[in-house]
Each structure stands twice: as structure tokens, then as C-alpha cells.
N, C-alpha and C positions, 0 to 999 in steps of 0.2 A: 076733831080727833086729835088728842094730845099724845105726844110721844116723848121718850127720853132716849138719849144716845150715850152709850158707854164706849169710850175710846175716841180721842180727839187727834189722832195721828195723821200721817201722810194721806191715806186714802179717805178717811172719814170726812174730810172737808168736802169731797164730792157729794157724799151722802147728805151733809148739812145743806149744801146748795140745792140739791134736788128736793129735799123735804120742803124747803122754802118755796119752791116752784109749784107745789101741789096744793090745789085749792082745798080749803077745809082742814088742813093739817098744820099743826104747830109743834115744834120741838120746845118743850117747856123746861127741860132739865138736861144737863150734860154731866158726864163723870169721867175723870182721868186722874191717875195717880201723879202725873207730871203737872205741877202747878203752873208752869209757864205755858204749856199747851192748853191747859184748861182755861186759863185767863185769855189767851190769844183767841181761842175759838169762841168763848163767851162774848168777848168784845166785838169780834168780827160779825157775829150773827145775832147780837143783841139778846143773848140768853143770860139772865141774871142768876138763875138758880144753878149753882155749880157745886159738885160734890167730888171729894177725893176718895170716897168709900162707897162702893156700890150697894152694900147692905144698908147703909144709912139712906141712900137715895130710894131704895125700894121701900124701906120702912116709912119714909115720908109720903110716898105714893103720889097720887094726883096726875097719873098719866095712864093711857089706855094700852100703849104698846111700848116695847123697848127695841132699839136698834143696837145690836152688839157688834161693835166694829173694832174688836181687840184681836190679839194674836191667839192662835189655836189653843194654847195651854190653859187659857182662862175660860174657854167656852162652856165646858160642862158646869162648873159651879155657877156661872152667871145665868145660863139657861135654867138651871134648877132653882135659882133665886127668883127668876121671872115666873116660873111655874108656881112657886109657892105664893107669889104675889098675885097670881091669876091675871096676868097681862099677856097680850099677844106678843109674838117674838119674831123678829127678822135677824138672822145671825150670819155674820161674815163667813166665808170659806177660807181655808179648809175647815169643815164643820167640827171635826173632832180629832183627837190623837189616835184613836183606834175604833174599831167597829163596836166594841163593848160600850164605850162612852157614847158613840153616836146613837145606838139603840136606846140607851138609858135616857138620853136627852129627848128623843122622840116620844118615848113612853111617858116621861114626866109631864110634858106639855099636853099630850093626848088625854091624860087622866083628868085634866082640868077643863077639857072641852075648848081650849083656846087654840089659836092658829100658830104654827111654827113654819116659817119659810126660810130657806137658805139663800143667801145673796149670791146666787150662781148666775151672774149677769151676762156672760158672753153670749148665751143663746138669745139674749134680748138686744144685742147690737142690731141696729136697724138693717144693715146689709145682710147679716147672717139670718135675721128674721125673715127677710124677703125670700131667701133661699128655702128656709124651713117651710114657710107658707106655700111656696110653689110646689115643693115636694109633697106636702100633705094634701094639696089640691089635685094631685095627679098629673101635674104638667108634663112630667117625663115618664109617665107610666109607673110601673113598679120598679123601684131601685133594686139593683143587684150588686153594685160596687160603689164604694165611696172613699174619698181621701179627705181628711180634715187636717190641715197643716198650719203650723205656726213656727216660722223659722226667722231668727233675727240675731243681730249682734248688739242690740240696744243695751246700754248700761242701766239695768234696773236696780243695781246695788247702791248707787249713789243716793237715791231717794228712799230705799228700803234696805239699809245695810244688814238688817237681821237675816235677810234672805241668804246671805253668804255664809251664815254660821250654822245652819241646820244640816244634818247628815242627809236629809231628804230635801230636794229642791224642786226640780222642774216639773216632775209629775204631780207632786203635792200642791205646788203653788199655781202653776200654769196649766199643766196637763189635765187637771181636774176639770177645768173649763172646756178644754178641747174634747175630752171624753164625753162631757155632758152634751156638747153640740152633736156628737155622733149619736148619742142616745136620743136626742130630740129629733134627729133626722130619720133614724133607722130602727129605733126601738131598743129594748133591753138586750143585753149581751149574755150569751151562754158560756163563752170561753175567750180567754185572752192570752197572747204571748207578747213578751216585752223584752227589749234590750235597752241598756242605759250606758252612758259614757260621761266621764268628767273631763272636759277639755280645758277649762279655766283653772289653773293651779291655785288661784287665790280664794277659791270657794271650797266648801266641804262636801257639798252634795253633787248630784248629777246635773249636768246642764244640757244633755242630749238624751232623748228617749224616742224609741220607735215601737209602736204597738200594733198588733194585728188582732182584730176583733171579729168574732163570729156571732152574729146577731140571731136571735130567735126567729126573726122575720125571714131569714135566709140570706140577708145581706152580709157581705164581707167588707169590712172597712179597715183602712190604715190610718192611724192617728200618729202624726209625727210632730215633735216639738224640739226646738233648739234655741238656746241663747248663745251659741258659739258659731253662728253662721254669718259670714261677712257678705252683705248684700249691698249693691249699689244700683238703684236707689234703695235705701232702707225701707222695709215694709212695715216696721213696727207701728202700731200694734194690731195689724190686720190678720185675720184668720182667712186662709184661702181654702176653697172647696173644689172638688171634682167629683161629680156624681153621674154614674151611668144607670139608665133605666131602660125598661123594655120599650118605651116610646120616645126616647131621646136622651140627651145629655144636658147637664147643668154645670156651669163653671162660674165660680166667684173668684175673679182674678185681682191682682194688685191694682190699687186705684179704684176699688169698689165698682168694678165692671162685672155685671151679671149677664151671662150669655146662656140662652137656652136654645138647643138645636133639636129638631125633630122633623116634622113635616115642613115647618118653616123655622127660620132663625129669628130670635128676638134678642136685642142687646139693650140693657138698661143701665143707667147710672144710678146706683143705690148708695151714693155717698151720704153719710150722716150729716145733719146740720151741725154747725159750731155754735153751741149755746152761749149766751152772753157771758157766762162764768167759766166756759171751757177754753181749752187751748190745744192747738195741734201739737203733736200727733195723738194726744190722749182723747180727742173729742169723741171718738166712737165709743170708747169705754165710758166716758163721762155721760154721754147721752143714754147709754144702756142702764146706768145707775138710776136715772130719772124714770126710764121705762119700767124697770123691775119694781121700783118703789111705788109707782102708780098701780102696777098689777097687784101688789100687796094690799094697797088701800082699797082697790076695787073688790078684791076677794073678801076683805073684812066687811065691806059694806053689803056685799051680796050673799055672803055665807058660803061662797064657793071655795074649794081647795086650791091653793096656789099651784101653779105648774111645777115650781121647784119647792114643793113642800118638804118638810123634814123627812117624811116617809119616802117620798120619791128620791130624795137626795141620798138615802141609804144605798140605793142602787148605783149612783154615781160614785159615792165614797168607796163602795165595795170594789169598783173597777180600779181605783187607785191602789187599794191594798193588794188586789190580785196582780196588778202590774208589778209592784215591788217584789212580791213573792215569785212571780215568773222570772224576773230579771235575776233575782238572787239564786234561784234553784235551776235556772236555765231550762225551763219546761213550760208547756202550756198549762194554764190553770183554769179549771172550771169554776164559775161563780158559785156553784152549789157547795164548793169546799169551804166557803167563808160563813 
């Protein structure tokens, strides 16, 4: 299975490492408008076919799928190029600038019969996945309350300075992952209420968000995100969980400690491995990149729809849009409004 990757920036290196670790997959072409990044990635990963122009790369062809690892403003034209070239697509999040673009991208790929998956990888972190699997297996009965929390003071701006420039920040960049975890655990959402704050004066967007979700399943969940929280020890980049069910409780605490209480208590260490190319504290996210890309490949080989397909991600993306609308208008927003 031959692939191409567009975007050779900070996070794309994880994707290139992960593709190299998947049997039967080879990245045969890369594309970036920054010549230095393009050359560096090509040399590091032994990829000789390098393009500064995506249209040129698609015209030359010779690959089965494309991994779009660029910033959000370029996603729609690149996904539509991929659809025109009739290749499968995995696209970085946030998926689109707005719901209209997101729907258009999903429709463009669907019309070709090809697969579109969004690189929504937090639900594929092995610790989070252990919790999702336990809940889906009925380990604590039927959930009725959940909290999905990511609070940190880690400096994410040094590696990704563009994050400080957007008028939207934490919900769009991080909260989308945490909202997606809540969907993976409790199902789709009927209504959301959100508040936001900007604590860091050096950025333009919000760095704190608190969201209350009413799920169609009857679960109420709280999703809270912060990059302004001073913690010792720092828990970045762990997502913490608290889930109450009719048959017990589940907690994923700092240090990857998973506790389930019911008729009996079970405590598990669900710490992710540190892959040879990974480094702490990023290793849980880096492993999730490998796991989601394996899922993409498995789906292409089996013909199954990916868990985070473009169609599914419309519902996560809608939560982001509804959260911003709720915060701006200071009201609860029904997802049916979008």
C-alpha cells in the first residue's frame, strides 16, 4: 500500500515514523511548500520523491492514499484534490474551517467510493482506549455521568507557534479531541453548554473551556480543557476520566492508573509503551498515531468504515461549532441547530 504525505511540519514527523512501522505500507511521496522542511523529512525517512506543489504530486500519482498533515485552512482544497485523484484520505484535525466545508469534503470523497478518515487520535491512546473498551463491555453497567478532563500548563506554543495566533484555540485544537472521547464513551450529543476564558495574554484565542453535554443515551458529561492550569507534577498530555455507572465507577487518574469499582475493585497500570522513536511526555500521543494509522490501513484492507470516518467526525466537529456558539451567546445549544 503506497501513500503520500502533505505537510512535513512538527506533528507530521510522528505520522512518518508510524507509517514506517506498519507492515505493507510505504510513503512514496511527500509535499511541503517549505523547502527546508521538505528536504529534512525526505532525508530523514529516505523519501526521494518530493513536491512543493500538491496539484503536481496528485497529477503524477502513483499512490493509493494521502495523509493530509497541514493546517486547517488548506484541508478542503487538498481533500477535494484527493477525491478528484480517487485516492483514500486520512486528514488531520481540525477537519475544516466550518460545517459547510466539512460536509462538502465528506461528500466529495463519498462520491468516489473512497475512504475518508479524520486523524482524531486521542480516542486511540492506549490508556483511554482501555477505558472505552471497559465501558463498552459493560464493566460498570450503564454510565449515567462522566467527566473527561485535560488540564495543563504545558507550553504548546513553542513547538506550534501558530496556535497562539488564531482567535480560536483550545476548543478547536485540543477540545475537539476531548469532545470526541466523550462521544466515544457515551454516544452522540443532543445539547451542549460552554464557557470559555483567555488567561494567557500572549495568545489570541481561549485557553480554558468548560462544557456540559447532554447525550442521547441519557448520560450527562462534563468536558473541561485548560492550558492555563499550573500542576505539580505536570500531567501533560494525559486525559483524565471519571465515569459513574449503574454497576460501578471507573477512574483514569494521572500516571495512567485505571481503577474500576463495583462488586470488586480492580486497579490496572495502563501506561503506554515508549516507542523507539517516541519521547516522554509525548509518548502516549505518539503511540496513538501508530494505532489510528493501523486502524486506517486495516479498514482499507477489510472495506470497513473507520471509527473516526469523515461522516462520523461531522458530529464531533459540530460539537466544536456548537460550543463556540454557546460560549458566544451564553446559552445552551441544540446540535439540531447546526
